[in-house]
C-alpha positions in Angstrom: -13.3 -14.5 -30.2 -11.1 -17.6 -30.0 -10.4 -20.5 -27.6 -7.3 -20.3 -25.5 -5.5 -23.1 -23.6 -2.7 -22.8 -21.0 0.0 -25.4 -21.9 2.6 -26.3 -19.2 5.9 -28.1 -19.6 7.3 -28.3 -16.2 7.8 -24.7 -15.1 7.4 -23.3 -18.6 4.1 -21.9 -19.7 2.6 -21.3 -23.1 -0.7 -20.3 -24.6 -2.3 -22.3 -27.4 -4.9 -20.3 -29.4 -7.4 -22.2 -31.5 -9.1 -19.7 -33.9 -12.8 -20.2 -34.2 -14.2 -21.6 -37.4 -14.3 -19.2 -40.4 -12.9 -16.3 -38.2 -9.5 -15.8 -39.8 -8.0 -17.0 -43.0 -4.7 -18.7 -43.0 -3.1 -15.7 -44.7 -4.5 -13.4 -42.1 -3.0 -15.5 -39.3 0.3 -15.7 -41.2 0.4 -11.9 -41.4 -0.4 -11.6 -37.6 2.5 -14.0 -36.9 4.8 -12.1 -39.3 4.1 -8.9 -37.4 4.8 -10.6 -34.0 8.1 -12.1 -35.4 9.1 -8.7 -36.6 8.4 -7.2 -33.2 10.3 -9.9 -31.4 13.3 -9.4 -33.7 13.2 -5.7 -32.8 13.3 -6.6 -29.1 9.7 -5.5 -28.4 7.9 -7.1 -25.5 5.2 -9.2 -27.1 3.9 -12.8 -26.8 5.4 -14.4 -29.9 4.6 -17.6 -32.0 6.5 -20.8 -31.4 7.1 -23.3 -34.2 6.7 -27.1 -34.0 9.4 -29.6 -34.7 8.7 -29.3 -38.4 9.2 -25.5 -38.2 5.5 -24.8 -38.7 3.8 -22.0 -36.8 0.2 -22.8 -37.7 -1.5 -26.1 -36.9 -4.5 -27.2 -38.9 -7.2 -29.0 -36.9 -10.1 -30.9 -38.4 -12.9 -30.0 -36.0 -16.5 -31.2 -36.3 -17.6 -27.7 -37.6 -14.7 -27.6 -40.1 -11.1 -26.7 -40.3 -9.7 -24.6 -37.5 -6.2 -23.1 -37.1 -4.1 -23.3 -33.9 -0.9 -21.4 -32.9 1.3 -21.8 -29.8 2.4 -18.5 -28.2 5.0 -17.7 -25.5 3.4 -16.8 -22.2 3.6 -13.1 -21.3 5.2 -12.8 -17.9 3.4 -10.9 -15.2 -0.2 -10.3 -14.2 -3.2 -8.7 -15.6 -5.0 -5.9 -13.7 -7.4 -3.0 -14.5 -6.3 -1.1 -11.4 -2.7 -0.1 -12.2 -0.8 2.9 -10.9 0.1 6.2 -12.6 3.7 4.9 -13.0 2.5 1.8 -14.7 0.4 3.9 -17.0 3.6 5.7 -17.9 5.4 2.4 -18.6 2.5 1.2 -20.8 2.8 4.4 -22.8 6.5 4.0 -23.2 6.1 0.3 -24.3 3.4 1.1 -26.8 5.5 3.8 -28.4 8.4 1.4 -28.8 6.0 -1.1 -30.5 4.9 1.7 -32.8 8.5 2.6 -33.7 8.7 -0.9 -35.2 5.2 -1.0 -36.8 5.3 2.4 -38.5 5.2 1.9 -42.2 5.1 -1.9 -41.7 2.3 -3.0 -43.9 0.3 -6.2 -43.5 -1.8 -8.1 -46.0 -4.8 -7.7 -43.7 -7.6 -5.2 -43.2 -6.8 -1.5 -43.5 -9.0 0.2 -41.0 -10.9 3.2 -42.5 -14.3 4.9 -42.3 -15.9 2.4 -44.6 -15.2 -0.7 -42.5 -15.1 0.9 -39.0 -18.2 3.0 -39.4 -20.5 2.7 -42.5 -20.5 -1.1 -42.8 -20.4 -1.6 -39.0 -23.6 0.4 -38.3 -25.4 -1.5 -41.1 -24.5 -4.9 -39.4 -25.5 -3.6 -35.9 -28.8 -2.2 -37.3 -29.7 -5.6 -38.8 -29.0 -7.4 -35.5 -30.7 -4.9 -33.2 -33.8 -4.1 -35.1 -35.7 -2.9 -32.1 -33.2 -0.6 -30.4 -34.2 2.5 -32.3 -32.6 5.1 -30.0 -29.2 3.4 -29.8 -29.1 2.7 -33.6 -30.1 6.3 -34.4 -27.2 7.5 -32.1 -24.7 5.2 -33.9 -25.9 6.3 -37.3 -25.5 10.0 -36.3 -22.1 9.3 -34.7 -21.0 7.4 -37.9 -21.7 10.4 -40.1 -19.9 12.7 -37.7 -16.8 10.4 -37.4 -16.7 9.7 -41.2 -16.4 13.4 -41.8 -13.6 13.7 -39.3 -11.7 10.7 -40.8 -12.1 11.8 -44.4 -10.9 15.4 -43.7 -7.9 14.5 -41.6 -4.4 15.7 -42.7 -2.9 12.3 -43.5 0.6 13.8 -43.9 0.7 14.4 -40.2 -0.7 11.0 -39.1 1.7 8.1 -38.6 0.5 5.0 -40.4 1.4 1.3 -40.1 0.4 -1.9 -38.3 -1.9 -1.4 -35.4 -2.9 -3.7 -32.6 -6.4 -2.1 -32.3 -7.2 -3.8 -29.0 -4.6 -2.3 -26.5 -6.1 -2.3 -23.0 -5.4 -4.0 -19.6 -6.9 -7.3 -20.7 -4.3 -7.7 -23.5 -1.1 -6.9 -21.6 0.7 -8.2 -18.6 2.7 -6.2 -16.0 5.9 -7.6 -14.5 8.4 -6.0 -12.1 11.3 -7.5 -14.1 10.2 -7.6 -17.7 7.9 -4.6 -17.7 5.0 -4.5 -20.1 4.2 -7.4 -22.5 1.5 -7.0 -25.1 -0.4 -10.0 -26.6 -3.6 -10.9 -28.5 -2.9 -9.2 -31.9 -5.9 -10.9 -33.4 -7.3 -7.6 -34.7 -4.1 -6.3 -36.1 -4.2 -4.5 -39.4 -3.2 -1.3 -41.1 -4.2 2.1 -39.7 -3.2 5.3 -38.0 -1.0 4.4 -35.1 -2.9 6.8 -32.8 -5.9 4.4 -33.1 -4.0 2.3 -30.4 -3.5 5.4 -28.2 -7.1 6.4 -28.5 -8.5 3.0 -27.7 -6.3 2.6 -24.7 -7.5 5.9 -23.3 -11.1 5.0 -23.9 -10.8 1.7 -22.0 -8.9 3.5 -19.3 -11.8 5.9 -18.8 -14.3 3.0 -18.9 -12.4 1.2 -16.1 -11.8 4.3 -14.0 -15.1 5.7 -12.6 -13.1 8.4 -10.8 -12.4 10.8 -13.6 -9.6 12.7 -11.7 -7.7 9.4 -11.3 -8.4 8.7 -15.0 -6.9 12.0 -16.1 -3.8 11.5 -14.0 -3.2 8.1 -15.5 -4.1 9.3 -19.0 -1.6 12.2 -18.8 1.1 9.8 -17.4 0.4 7.4 -20.3 0.8 10.2 -22.9 4.0 11.5 -21.1 5.5 8.0 -21.2 4.7 7.6 -24.9 6.3 10.9 -25.8 9.5 10.0 -24.0 10.0 7.7 -26.9 8.3 9.4 -29.9 6.3 12.6 -30.4 2.5 12.6 -31.0 1.6 15.2 -33.6 -1.1 17.8 -32.9 -3.2 16.3 -35.6 -2.9 12.9 -33.9 -3.7 14.4 -30.5 -6.9 15.9 -31.9 -7.9 12.6 -33.6 -7.4 10.7 -30.3 -10.8 11.9 -29.2 -12.5 10.4 -32.2 -10.5 7.2 -33.1 -11.7 5.1 -30.2 -15.4 5.9 -31.0 -14.9 4.5 -34.5 -13.2 1.4 -33.1 -15.9 0.8 -30.6 -18.6 1.2 -33.3 -16.7 -1.5 -35.2 -16.5 -3.8 -32.2 -20.2 -3.6 -31.5 -20.8 -4.9 -35.1 -18.2 -7.7 -34.7 -20.1 -9.0 -31.7 -23.3 -9.0 -33.7 -21.6 -10.7 -36.7 -20.0 -13.4 -34.5 -23.1 -14.1 -32.4 -23.8 -17.5 -33.8 -20.2 -18.6 -33.1 -20.2 -17.3 -29.5 -23.8 -18.2 -28.4 -23.1 -15.6 -25.7 -26.1 -14.6 -23.5 -24.6 -11.1 -22.9 -25.4 -10.0 -26.4 -28.8 -8.5 -25.8 -30.5 -5.1 -25.8 -29.1 -4.1 -22.4 -25.6 -4.8 -23.6 -26.0 -2.5 -26.5 -27.3 0.2 -24.2 -24.2 -0.3 -22.0 -21.9 -0.1 -24.9 -23.5 3.1 -26.3 -23.5 4.5 -22.7 -19.7 4.2 -22.6 -19.5 6.0 -25.9 -21.7 8.8 -24.6 -19.6 9.0 -21.4 -16.4 9.5 -23.5 -18.1 12.1 -25.7 -19.3 14.0 -22.7 -16.0 13.8 -20.9 -14.1 15.1 -23.9 -16.8 17.8 -24.7 -17.4 16.4 -28.2 -20.4 18.0 -30.0 -21.6 15.6 -32.6 -24.6 17.7 -33.5 -22.5 20.8 -34.1 -22.6 22.2 -37.7 -19.1 23.2 -38.8 
């Protein structure tokens, strides 16, 4: 979504993110940085923004395509890997719960994730881009109706709400023996149910673990780690099966919406089939019946 540069000053490492043109407004970036500063002040393990000598966090760059924004972040210690252990999965759960303790009821002046923008609007954008993939689009339309009903009939009183990362998976965290788990890339942060992050992590965990027995062991360990810090309500646990499907429906549309800025060759009909295939695998594994009349 953005351009990232490693910056080194002797042994010190940083990451300089240059947001793509017309991707985020300055206010949206300010709110992302406000969240990260809040988490850092609460001793949560996140990559945080670093100010320049004038105490500015956001740099404005006049690029050929127009104004772009840049932010320097601390470098998250550790390494990135999709093949982590059951114990590491436990630690990720613990660390995410600690982040959620600080983000519950912390509201951002950014997108509030709901059925309208995650599902209804997303399917319309995807349908416009992939005009020929009839089967996949029909599936997403049917899934959207099913998930909208789930989201609109949820008991909100039993759902924790606040700032969410919305993209928690192995690609956006580093694992270190000394510092533990550090989260980064809060580019999609916004307001929503905190269990969105739990659901999305588990979805990506299944997608990167073809052995489903190994997945279940790591998933159980992740939930156990999370609940050593804070309890997940029964309502949230039920919604975990559905939240990630809404988020992935949204991300498919984001890829379509940003196609001209990426010029990525992967965004073709086969890619849509793979994405929908992952949704179907999750649905099958969790025995979700989207055609069931209730």
